[in-house]
C-alpha positions as CSV (number, residue, x, y, z in Angstrom):
1,M,-9.1,-54.8,-10.3
2,A,-6.7,-52.4,-8.4
3,S,-3.1,-52.1,-9.4
4,N,-0.5,-53.1,-6.9
5,D,2.1,-50.8,-8.4
6,P,3.0,-48.2,-5.6
7,L,4.9,-46.0,-8.0
8,K,1.8,-45.5,-10.2
9,N,-0.2,-44.4,-7.2
10,M,2.7,-42.1,-6.0
11,T,2.9,-40.5,-9.4
12,E,-0.8,-39.9,-9.5
13,F,-0.6,-38.5,-6.0
14,Q,2.2,-36.1,-6.9
15,R,0.4,-35.0,-10.1
16,V,-2.8,-34.2,-8.1
17,W,-0.7,-32.5,-5.4
18,L,1.1,-30.4,-7.9
19,E,-2.1,-29.3,-9.6
20,A,-3.6,-28.3,-6.2
21,W,-0.5,-26.4,-5.3
22,A,-0.5,-24.6,-8.7
23,N,-4.2,-23.6,-8.3
24,G,-3.6,-22.4,-4.7
25,T,-0.7,-20.3,-5.8
26,R,-2.6,-18.8,-8.7
27,Q,-5.5,-17.9,-6.4
28,M,-3.1,-16.4,-3.9
29,V,-1.4,-14.2,-6.6
30,E,-4.9,-13.1,-7.8
31,M,-5.9,-12.2,-4.3
32,W,-2.7,-10.2,-3.8
33,R,-3.2,-8.4,-7.1
34,H,-6.8,-7.5,-6.1
35,M,-5.6,-6.2,-2.7
36,F,-2.9,-4.1,-4.3
37,D,-5.4,-2.7,-6.8
38,L,-7.8,-1.8,-4.0
39,Q,-5.0,-0.2,-2.0
40,Q,-3.9,1.9,-5.0
41,N,-7.5,3.1,-5.6
42,F,-7.9,3.9,-2.0
43,L,-4.7,5.9,-1.9
44,K,-5.5,7.7,-5.2
45,K,-9.0,8.7,-3.9
46,A,-7.5,9.9,-0.5
47,A,-4.8,11.9,-2.3
48,E,-7.5,13.6,-4.5
49,Q,-9.8,14.3,-1.6
50,H,-7.3,15.5,1.0
51,H,-4.6,17.1,-1.1
52,R,-3.7,20.6,-0.2
53,W,-3.2,22.7,-3.3
54,H,-2.5,26.2,-2.0
55,T,-0.9,25.8,1.4
56,E,1.9,28.2,2.3
57,I,4.3,26.6,4.7
58,S,6.8,29.1,6.1
59,D,10.3,27.8,6.5
60,G,11.5,30.6,8.7
61,A,13.1,34.0,8.1
62,S,14.1,34.7,4.5
63,F,14.2,37.7,2.2
64,T,10.9,36.7,0.5
65,D,9.1,35.6,3.6
66,K,6.9,37.9,5.7
67,Y,8.5,36.8,8.8
68,G,7.4,38.8,11.9
69,K,4.1,39.9,10.2
70,R,2.3,36.6,10.5
71,S,-0.5,36.2,13.0
72,H,0.9,33.0,14.4
73,D,4.4,34.3,15.3
74,I,5.4,34.3,18.9
75,D,6.2,37.7,20.4
76,P,8.5,36.9,23.4
77,E,7.9,40.3,25.0
78,R,4.1,40.0,24.7
79,D,3.8,36.3,25.5
80,V,5.9,36.2,28.6
């Protein structure tokens, strides 16, 4: 025979809803953790594969730079 107590049914409903919410939240956190792990692995592999180890980047004229002797310098008298 079914119970006519509405609070018992409401309590059971709240318990089931709370369990469902907790399981959904746990699965969402696991999904985010998995996505972050995949992203970290992707970035690590990209950094290892495309990292420039010996790239000289000139920052302009300085005492130690070979400014004016590089092949990509612009000669205003020649390029006009």
